[in-house]
GUMAR-184739 format. One line per 3 residues: number of its first residue (from 1); their letters; for each residue x, y, z of N, C-alpha, C. Coordinates in steps of 0.001 Angstrom, whole numbers, plus 500000, padded with zeros to 6 digits. Layout:
// GUMAR-184739
NUM> a> X/Y/Z/X/Y/Z/X/Y/Z; ...
// end
This chain:
// GUMAR-184739
1> mvg> 108038/544806/210334/108648/543509/210122/107903/542340/210860; 108001/541328/210929/107687/540089/211261/109018/538963/211403; 109644/538898/212385/110915/537958/212363/111748/538312/211498
4> gsi> 111975/539599/210923/113264/540163/210118/112610/540190/208356; 111449/539738/208295/110840/539612/207000/109922/540841/206683; 109853/541325/205513/108985/542567/205088/107798/542030/205013
7> vaa> 106652/542531/205527/105404/541846/205630/104920/542263/204206; 103757/541322/203766/103534/541592/202569/102361/542948/202115; 101914/543333/203102/101129/544492/203184/101908/545671/203747
10> plv> 102550/546493/202886/103512/547652/203346/102364/548718/203951; 103240/549490/205234/102529/550533/205587/102375/551942/204951; 101434/552540/205414/101219/553785/204099/101402/554912/204964
13> grp> 101857/556193/204706/102213/557273/205364/101140/557772/205582; 100187/557655/206383/098975/558545/206848/098718/557915/207991; 098014/558591/208889/097246/558442/210176/096645/557013/210018
16> qpa> 096751/556070/211044/096240/554819/211036/095060/554651/211637; 094204/553903/211520/092712/553749/212167/093176/553018/213734; 092230/553561/214640/092570/552952/216199/092949/551574/215924
19> gqa> 093690/551421/216884/094093/549730/217045/095087/549390/216105; 095253/550022/214860/096200/549354/213964/097576/549783/214267; 098311/549051/213800/099752/548888/214122/100301/550362/213599
22> rah> 101282/550843/213931/101853/552419/213462/103143/551704/212876; 103816/552676/212169/105129/552035/211817/106434/552249/212981; 107220/551432/212898/108148/551139/214039/109512/551425/213679
25> igf> 110298/552364/213608/111756/552130/213260/112374/552583/214404; 113719/552040/214498/114815/552484/215205/115952/553331/214844; 116344/554443/215398/117445/555386/215396/118654/555005/215984
28> lgn> 119686/555025/215431/120819/554544/216117/122109/555687/215763; 121797/556641/217084/122541/557651/217259/124496/557612/217552; 125130/558164/216883/126334/558115/217361/126700/558778/218603
31> sdp> 126210/560032/218888/126514/561001/219639/125515/561036/220799; 124562/562172/221135/123851/562207/221985/122419/563098/221465; 121196/563381/221928/120467/564143/221386/120744/565647/221597
34> rsg> 121371/566177/222195/121713/567316/222428/122750/567508/221605; 123591/567084/221260/124929/567576/220011/124372/567268/218852; 123448/566593/218496/122599/566215/217081/121172/566780/217040
37> tep> 120877/567993/217515/119480/568172/217578/119347/568917/216137; 120254/569584/215504/119818/569742/214322/119355/568863/213367; 120303/568130/212671/119842/567033/212002/119136/566066/212538
40> lea> 118935/565741/213825/117621/565009/213901/116537/565793/213800; 116450/567020/213935/115062/567619/213928/114928/567708/212389; 115805/567888/211300/115528/567784/209901/115195/566755/209540
43> frq> 115668/565499/209945/114992/564305/209663/113550/563932/210249; 113041/564568/211208/111837/564214/211840/110916/565129/210680; 111344/566515/210598/110706/567128/209456/110603/566665/208244
46> glr> 111608/565940/207671/111421/565183/206506/110358/564137/206602; 110341/563298/207663/109404/562523/207971/107881/563213/207885; 107678/564280/208680/106538/565127/208641/105828/565355/207687
49> dlg> 106805/565710/206761/106611/566146/205139/105978/565280/204451; 106277/563944/204556/105750/562728/204060/104738/562171/204734; 104217/562774/206029/103071/562068/206805/103296/561393/207562
52> wie> 104522/561444/208196/105056/560463/209164/105078/561082/210318; 103931/561192/211361/104064/561907/212487/104486/561243/213870; 105694/561416/214308/105924/560972/215594/105178/560819/216504
55> nqt> 104822/559531/216990/103816/559000/218179/102727/559006/217894; 102308/559451/216328/101043/559043/215499/100864/558232/214717; 101588/558401/213542/102023/557053/212424/103184/556432/212575
58> ivi> 104009/556919/213208/105216/556237/213497/105800/556421/214573; 106571/555159/215401/107119/555720/216759/108474/555355/216458; 109379/555894/216895/110720/555991/216852/111409/555356/218097
61> dyr> 112278/554662/218259/113157/554038/219247/114329/554497/218967; 115001/555029/220214/116290/556028/220162/117349/555381/220867; 118512/555170/220148/119433/554567/221177/120832/555292/220793
64> wae> 121439/555888/221780/122515/556943/221557/123664/556367/222241; 124940/556294/221431/125919/555979/221835/127070/556582/222917; 126706/558234/222543/127156/559349/223394/128814/559330/223090
67> gkv> 128928/558941/221829/130330/559268/221289/131112/558082/221600; 130948/556650/222148/131293/555841/222712/131054/554933/221817; 131941/554910/220527/131530/553671/219451/131481/552122/219971
70> erl> 132177/552015/220860/132159/550734/221420/130759/550124/221632; 130042/551166/221925/128659/550593/222419/127725/550442/221128; 128095/550730/220209/127113/550676/218958/126561/549180/218809
73> pal> 127386/548345/218526/127092/546906/218089/125953/546500/219366; 125902/546679/220632/124658/545989/221573/123641/546959/221134; 123619/548232/220918/122720/549241/220845/122114/548890/219435
76> aae> 122757/548209/218467/122175/548152/217154/121523/546968/217184; 122371/545700/218015/121491/544709/218132/120339/544638/219209; 120069/545572/219953/118965/545948/220732/117416/546323/219768
79> lvq> 118161/547635/219164/117159/547935/217944/116300/546847/216976; 117399/545909/216758/116777/544694/215995/115816/543783/216727; 115997/543837/217754/115560/542621/218733/114017/543314/218933
82> lkt> 114121/544647/218722/112609/544926/219223/111568/545056/217734; 112313/544062/216954/111202/543898/215776/111078/545243/215081; 111844/546164/214948/111433/547621/213917/111461/547043/212692
85> dlv> 110516/548082/212063/110461/548088/210495/111782/548092/209811; 112713/548972/210160/114073/549516/209294/115023/550136/210576; 116109/550416/210445/116649/550652/211413/117557/552147/210680
88> vva> 117779/553247/211298/118527/554760/210439/119756/554694/211360; 120775/554955/210714/122043/555083/211158/122751/556124/210330; 123957/556400/211172/124612/557441/210264/126448/557016/211162
91> ggv> 127384/557411/209960/128369/557082/210249/128972/555377/209983; 130291/555330/209646/130780/554127/209272/130729/553113/210429; 131091/553446/211682/130986/552773/212515/129730/551865/212986
94> atr> 128655/552976/213061/127217/552806/213424/126711/551850/212244; 126876/552129/210838/126465/551421/209655/127124/549680/210057; 128379/549886/210224/129047/548332/210362/128114/547563/211582
97> aaq> 127651/548297/212772/127461/547870/213850/125737/546916/213533; 125273/547899/212910/123747/547475/212299/123859/546496/211247; 124999/546573/210385/125395/545487/209315/125389/544068/209758
100> qat> 126043/544352/211052/126483/542741/211543/125389/542440/212468; 124314/543587/212857/123190/543025/213788/122277/542246/212803; 122268/542351/211714/120947/541976/211001/121129/542040/209456
103> nsv> 120920/541321/208424/121210/540756/206885/119698/540919/206830; 118631/541282/207317/117439/541388/206684/116639/542456/207243; 116664/543117/208444/115983/544377/208540/116587/545752/207693
106> piv> 115670/546470/206724/116403/547213/206315/117086/548378/207314; 118171/548748/206713/118882/549990/207123/119214/550933/206244; 118675/552270/206618/118898/553280/205830/119964/554238/206621
109> iaa> 120898/554631/205801/122015/555671/206184/121901/556832/206046; 121493/557821/207058/121061/559204/207079/122445/560008/206497; 123606/559423/206985/124587/559941/206595/125975/559388/206877
112> ili> 126749/559282/205936/128147/558489/206153/129104/559163/204880; 130075/559609/205676/131506/560349/205020/132309/559512/204147; 132160/557972/204204/133217/557651/203649/132598/556592/202397
115> dpv> 133298/556144/201434/132474/555350/200373/131848/554370/200867; 130822/553607/200611/130148/552633/201403/130403/551391/200415; 130822/551609/199116/131363/550489/198568/132508/549845/198860
118> sag> 133213/550801/198919/134768/550100/199482/134679/549748/201020; 134077/550582/201723/133568/549951/203083/132840/548729/203133; 132359/548023/202350/131595/546974/201913/130139/546754/202782
121> fvt> 129278/547797/202371/128118/548207/202964/127311/548077/201721; 127592/548473/200545/126782/548001/199340/127632/547689/198265; 126919/546691/197363/127611/546281/196125/127972/547364/194991
124> sla> 126985/548428/195199/127443/549528/193932/126197/550732/194380; 126667/551843/194095/125703/553187/194540/124423/553143/193656; 124660/552408/192688/123387/552424/191708/122466/551173/192226
127> hpg> 122889/550307/192391/122492/548893/193057/123003/548498/194314; 122500/548928/195478/123148/548772/196738/123079/546959/196785; 121912/546380/196515/122088/544866/196461/121597/544160/197600
130> gni> 121702/544977/198910/121539/543957/199957/120221/544696/201011; 120245/545094/202355/119493/545556/202935/119897/546897/203519; 121221/547550/202944/121441/548769/203588/121417/549989/202010
133> tgl> 120913/550996/202195/120761/552280/201350/120981/553541/202083; 120941/554412/201024/120982/555917/201848/121665/556762/201467; 122134/557723/201941/123303/558866/201603/124445/558802/202286
136> asq> 125566/559063/201244/127023/558988/201241/127419/560359/200828; 128847/560352/201452/129586/561540/200874/131130/561159/201096; 131852/561227/200049/133090/560562/200260/134109/561599/200621
139> yee> 134313/561592/202104/135293/562511/202794/136620/562837/202115; 137266/562187/201686/138295/562483/201159/138387/563360/200200; 137211/563660/199321/137208/565164/198991/137326/566180/199216
142> ivt> 136357/566284/200325/136260/567230/201132/137376/567394/202058; 138115/566440/202743/139355/566964/203484/140177/567824/202500; 140411/567314/201384/141359/568287/200304/140953/569471/200173
145> kqv> 139671/569665/200342/139137/570958/200077/139750/571486/201436; 139453/571134/202496/139806/571788/203886/140812/572469/203759; 142052/571245/203370/143434/571751/203463/143540/573196/202559
148> qll> 143158/573560/201351/143049/574297/200727/142365/575698/201022; 141427/575588/201893/140718/576720/202561/141714/577160/203882; 142204/576260/204587/143273/576429/205431/144380/577362/204869
151> tea> 144856/577026/203808/145853/577845/202943/145325/578832/202702; 144257/579164/202353/143939/580750/202025/143482/581617/203364; 143026/580782/204143/142740/581320/205191/144133/582192/206267
154> lpg> 145078/581220/205962/146132/581668/206783/147322/581397/205746; 147393/582551/205144/148692/582601/204088/150052/582085/204659; 150930/581625/203923/152297/581124/204824/151846/579998/205631
157> lsr> 151035/579216/205675/150791/578065/206400/151859/576952/206300; 152516/576585/206747/153463/575639/206769/153525/574295/207758; 152962/574441/208838/152997/573543/209507/151655/573045/210153
160> lal> 150956/571726/210011/149463/571477/210107/149525/570291/211175; 148610/570208/212194/148283/569229/212864/146904/568311/212494; 146886/567261/212298/145736/566393/212042/145336/565734/213496
163> lsl> 144125/566084/213909/143629/565379/214957/142961/564311/214809; 143357/563105/215152/142483/562101/214828/142064/561081/215911; 141428/560270/215774/140682/559146/216977/141413/557779/216643
166> rgn> 142235/557676/217772/142917/556401/217552/141653/555126/217713; 142434/553989/216794/141366/552829/216836/139938/553180/215952; 139669/554073/215176/138747/554223/214232/139071/553474/213018
169> pyl> 138626/552397/212433/139460/551875/211110/138847/552719/210028; 137740/553560/210195/137399/554333/208769/138008/555946/208718; 139144/556280/209609/139696/557451/209383/140814/557339/208924
172> qti> 141409/556211/208671/142802/556241/208138/142657/556690/206371; 141720/556267/205903/141506/556769/204489/141779/558207/204259; 140763/558799/205442/140747/560313/205462/141868/560990/205669
175> vna> 142813/560412/206729/144031/560846/207504/144806/560908/206011; 145029/559516/205308/145578/559555/204277/145568/560757/203093; 144343/561047/203063/143909/562071/202023/144485/563476/202628
178> ala> 144366/563830/203483/144686/564904/204110/146046/564921/204243; 146694/564108/204440/148394/564331/204110/148671/564078/203267; 147849/563459/202064/148315/563743/200535/148267/565129/200294
181> aae> 147021/565899/200733/146827/567055/200189/147680/568135/200566; 148086/567971/201771/149103/568961/202736/150316/569146/201945; 150841/567537/201619/152187/567600/200802/152097/568114/199500
184> kvh> 150921/568161/199067/150681/568476/197508/151093/570191/197431; 150678/570719/198735/151001/572253/198762/151813/572539/199705; 152987/571717/199943/154449/571873/200671/154031/572249/202081
187> ina> 152778/571528/202541/152733/571689/204101/153220/570500/205067; 153603/570862/206010/154240/569327/206986/153129/569290/207985; 152547/568005/207805/151153/567650/208332/152220/566784/209348
190> rvh> 151270/566781/210449/151666/565489/211504/150275/565347/212295; 149763/564044/212278/148766/563189/212744/148958/563221/214360; 148010/563747/215409/148004/563580/216842/146729/562664/216716
193> evk> 146954/561499/217436/145773/560790/217701/145633/560717/218948; 144364/560419/219470/143729/560592/220767/142510/559562/221020; 142253/558824/222154/141713/557806/222389/140182/558616/223366
196> eta> 140625/559106/224396/139852/559527/225248/139875/561167/225414; 139013/561976/226345/138785/563300/226114/140013/563614/227145; 140585/562831/228246/141650/563402/228595/142960/563477/228224
199> efg> 142952/563089/226482/143979/563231/226115/143934/564479/224862; 142866/565285/224928/142913/565966/223975/143815/567397/224680; 144413/567682/225959/144660/568764/225842/146187/568475/225449
202> gaf> 146910/567230/225979/147982/567004/225655/148231/567053/224019; 147428/566663/223312/147572/566735/221651/147523/568364/221315; 146279/568916/222229/146858/570492/221591/148195/571028/222141
205> raa> 148354/570665/223428/149707/571114/223757/150965/570919/223093; 150971/569657/222358/151887/569033/221649/152057/569617/220493; 150748/569873/219604/150832/571046/218563/151598/572303/218686
208> rds> 151072/572640/219624/151610/574182/219851/153229/574133/220110; 153745/573037/221085/155077/573309/221087/155923/573154/220125; 155146/572277/219086/155785/572273/217730/155751/572988/216874
211> rtq> 154944/573917/217536/154987/575450/216340/153750/575311/215058; 153119/574612/215245/151875/573902/214355/151110/575441/214436; 150798/575617/213390/150145/576943/212894/148392/576521/212881
214> ail> 148200/575571/212687/146693/575377/212725/146217/573647/212713; 144804/573440/213213/144551/571958/213202/143484/571708/212774; 143325/570754/211916/142298/569924/211096/141814/568875/212128
217> vmp> 140547/568932/212463/139984/567528/213164/139483/566977/212335; 139531/565639/212306/139032/564644/211485/137387/564230/211729; 137064/563850/211131/135490/563553/211080/135243/562389/211965
220> tpf> 134783/562462/213209/134379/561405/214102/132973/562028/214962; 132350/560689/215209/131342/561152/216379/131841/561510/217349; 132540/560550/217787/133214/560860/219088/133806/562543/219274
223> fna> 134547/562988/218309/134827/564630/218084/133449/565517/218213; 132486/565212/217351/131342/565892/217503/130747/566038/218726; 130796/565017/219489/130212/564967/220616/130689/565869/222022
226> qrv> 132051/565845/221698/132908/566680/222292/133404/567910/221660; 132528/568184/220659/132874/569474/220132/133404/570853/220943; 132517/571233/222246/132785/572099/222946/134022/572225/223558
229> llv> 134808/571163/223914/135723/570934/224485/136788/571057/223534; 136787/570669/222457/137775/570879/221376/137540/572203/221023; 136551/573110/220778/136643/574259/220491/136992/575366/221548
232> tla> 137048/574765/222790/137466/575515/224333/139059/575333/224075; 139497/573941/223823/141080/573746/224039/141674/574533/222543; 141059/574514/221591/141797/575423/220352/141784/577226/220931
235> ary> 140791/577372/221593/141022/578895/221923/141743/579149/222924; 142356/578098/223761/142936/578263/224984/144742/578134/224760; 144777/577142/223589/146016/577121/222797/146301/578245/221920
238> gmp> 145372/578867/221661/145643/579983/220557/145727/579538/218928; 145043/578514/219047/145099/577604/217653/144087/577485/216334; 144130/578340/215467/143174/578383/214593/142717/576547/214047
241> aly> 141741/576582/214211/141408/575214/213889/139808/575224/212754; 140027/573955/211952/139075/573857/211040/138287/572539/211203; 136924/572398/211333/136184/571401/211630/135163/571000/210531
244> efr> 134604/569560/210826/133657/568872/209762/132315/569838/209688; 131948/570155/210587/130336/570609/210611/130410/572011/211366; 129305/572733/211013/129032/573986/211254/128707/574115/212697
247> eyv> 128106/573280/213405/128020/573144/214933/129281/573421/215478; 130528/573233/215027/131655/573502/215789/131666/574864/215658; 131737/576149/214839/131503/577113/214509/130811/577976/215213
250> ldg> 129234/577219/215287/128269/577916/216228/129012/578012/217830; 129332/577074/218091/129870/576645/219555/131222/577222/219739; 131715/578166/218443/132950/579163/218483/134217/578521/218194
253> glm> 134016/577594/217223/135274/577433/216490/135547/578491/215177; 136509/578297/214637/136933/579309/213741/136177/578983/212487; 136434/577764/211875/135780/577303/210811/135396/575958/210310
256> syg> 134201/575696/209688/133909/574501/209328/133738/574510/207536; 133961/573362/207215/133611/572972/205909/133219/571611/205702; 132021/571248/205392/131799/569835/205153/130349/569603/204488
259> vdl> 129499/568849/204493/128091/568173/203895/127531/569032/204853; 126112/569563/204309/125111/570069/204952/124753/568725/205713; 124810/568541/207045/124304/567521/207668/122514/567452/207529
262> pdm> 122104/568424/208244/120639/568439/208269/120070/567990/206915; 120629/568820/205820/120293/568124/204135/120033/566950/204338; 121231/566104/204638/121240/564423/204179/120152/564182/205006
265> yrr> 120074/564258/206440/119161/563582/207349/117886/563810/206623; 117499/564982/206280/116064/565200/205986/115766/564344/204771; 116587/564351/203842/116700/563403/202587/116427/561932/202850
268> sat> 117065/561532/203956/117095/559929/204435/115611/559864/204575; 114773/560507/205308/113650/560535/205529/112758/560048/204294; 113048/560351/202933/112412/559388/201937/112477/558351/201548
271> yvd> 114067/557684/202359/114096/556188/201694/113174/555753/202977; 113079/555997/204109/112254/555579/205182/110895/555484/204342; 110336/556444/204194/109242/556246/203354/108902/555319/202370
274> ril> 109754/555368/201662/109785/554392/199984/109731/552816/200864; 110791/552631/202001/110526/551112/202212/109559/551014/203188; 108991/551765/203882/107695/551582/204668/106732/551336/203684
277> kga> 106702/551823/202627/105584/551586/201520/105874/550428/200762; 106763/549714/200928/107006/548312/200091/108389/548209/199194; 109335/549191/199221/110494/549326/198564/111331/548241/199054
280> kpg> 112395/547711/198469/113562/546912/198940/114593/547893/198986; 115286/548189/199944/116583/548820/200178/117445/548718/199044; 117883/547217/198466/118406/547048/197597/118556/547398/196229
283> dlp> 117207/548146/195793/116488/548286/194733/116549/550005/194968; 117058/550339/195980/117251/552145/196105/118458/552689/195700; 119019/553523/194514/120367/553751/194836/120885/554716/196133
286> ver> 122116/554547/196367/122522/555372/197367/122900/556764/196847; 122387/557839/197227/122561/559192/196717/123864/559690/197435; 124323/560829/196794/125273/561445/197197/124998/562760/197732
289> atk> 125787/563672/198735/125502/564779/199340/125740/565963/198304; 124922/566786/197900/124928/567852/197433/125025/568919/197752; 124815/569367/198936/124991/570614/199588/126335/570598/200441
292> fdl> 127003/571681/200606/128380/571671/201451/128084/573154/201943; 129033/573198/203281/128690/574463/203985/130141/575058/204282; 130669/576388/204197/131759/577032/204375/131091/578050/205604
295> vin> 131675/577775/206752/131085/578834/207997/132275/579450/208419; 132401/580760/208563/133630/581014/209617/133026/582018/210178; 133545/581881/211744/133679/583009/212711/134518/584074/213047
298> lkt> 133991/585599/212586/135152/586394/212740/134957/586943/214224; 134380/586202/214932/134813/586745/216703/135764/586045/216819; 135857/584636/216457/136931/583695/216832/138459/584266/216180
301> aka> 137929/584775/214809/139286/585012/214041/139935/586144/214741; 139033/587009/215046/139415/588510/215622/140370/587773/217296; 139676/586772/217932/140195/586650/219219/141820/586122/219020
304> lgl> 141917/585263/217557/143484/584876/217353/143894/585821/216593; 143482/587124/216479/144371/587642/215973/144549/587504/214332; 143335/587045/213772/143542/586770/212464/142758/587400/211520
307> tip> 143352/587881/210388/142537/588832/209504/141868/587545/208145; 140662/587476/208138/140173/586537/206911/140230/587348/205675; 140788/586616/204762/140945/587408/203330/139237/587633/202975
310> psl> 139001/588672/202224/137523/589117/201942/136904/588014/200892; 138154/587493/200224/137631/586542/199059/137121/585186/199715; 137523/585048/200792/137268/583640/201545/135752/583915/202231
313> ldr> 135747/585086/202605/134422/585512/203246/133116/585948/202195; 133572/586127/201181/132544/586188/200173/132221/584773/199865; 132788/583764/199996/132267/582335/199328/131828/581921/200814
316> adr> 131812/582331/201717/131193/581712/202637/129775/581539/202838; 129108/580601/203301/127725/580370/203165/126923/581004/204625; 127769/581320/205594/127578/581881/206676/128634/582515/207309
319> vin> 128649/583719/207804/129733/584329/208445/129127/584826/209775; 129746/584588/211177/129132/584783/212306/130242/586006/212845; 129802/587284/212946/130183/588303/213429/130276/588580/214928
// end
C-alpha cells in the first residue's frame, strides 16, 4: 500500500530478495493473544501453507483490545496509519472500527457472527463491492440451535437466562433470535445485561435467585476474553451454561456449540494471499462458515449433578471426560 492505494505490482507469496519490502499486514484482535491462541495460530498456519512466513516474507503488526471494544477505533486507525497492505479483523465492532478508519485499505474479516450485508459492511455476499471481504456466519441460526441443545441436555428446561453485553449494538439481533427460539419451545427466557466484570457475579446471583435452570452466554469478544471468570461463576452458582466456542469448555464450561473458529481464521489466510497478489476485496465473495463444533465436558456435568443423554453425546464433536 502507498497512501492507501494498491500498488501496481502486487507482492508474491515467496521469500523476498534481500532489501526488498516484505508484505505488511495489520491484525486487530478483540481480546488478547492468550485467549485467542488457537484461532491465531490457525491463521498463521494458513499463511505458512501459502508461503507467507511471519517475519520472513510477511510482517504482522498486532493490536489487541483486550475485550475493551471502546479501544477498537483508535487501534484500527493506528494500523491504517502504519500504511499496512491490509488489515485483518474479527467481530462486528472491530469490523466497524476498521471500516470507519479507511475506505481504501483492504479489510479481511477472519470471522464475523452476524450478517455482514445487514450490518452494512458489504453490498452482498457474492459481490462485496468495497474494501471489505472475508468469512461470516449468521449467529441467529446458531443461537436457535443452542437453545435446542439445552432442551436436550436438560429435559424439562423451562427457565433460561441470556447473558448479554450492555451497549453492544450487534447483539440485539442475536438476543431476539434466542428469545424467539426459547418462546417457540415454551421456555421463559430472561435477559441479564452486564457491562463490566464486576457485574458478572450479580447476574449469576440474579439468575440463581429467580430459579433459572441454565444460562446461555451471548457471543462477544468481551465475554471470550473473560471466559475463565464466567466458567468459574457458573460452577460457583451451580448453573449449567452453554457458550459460543469450545475454548470455554476446555476451560471447564459445560457445553459449547458454534462455528469452528480456527477453521474460519485458517481460511481467511486465503483472502490475505489473494489480495496481496493483486485481487480486489470487492471482487472476492464472502464465504460462510462450514464447520461447527459441539463440545461437552462430562467432568463439569458430573459436578453439576447432570446426566447428559447418550443421544447428545453421540453427536458431540468432542467429549471431555
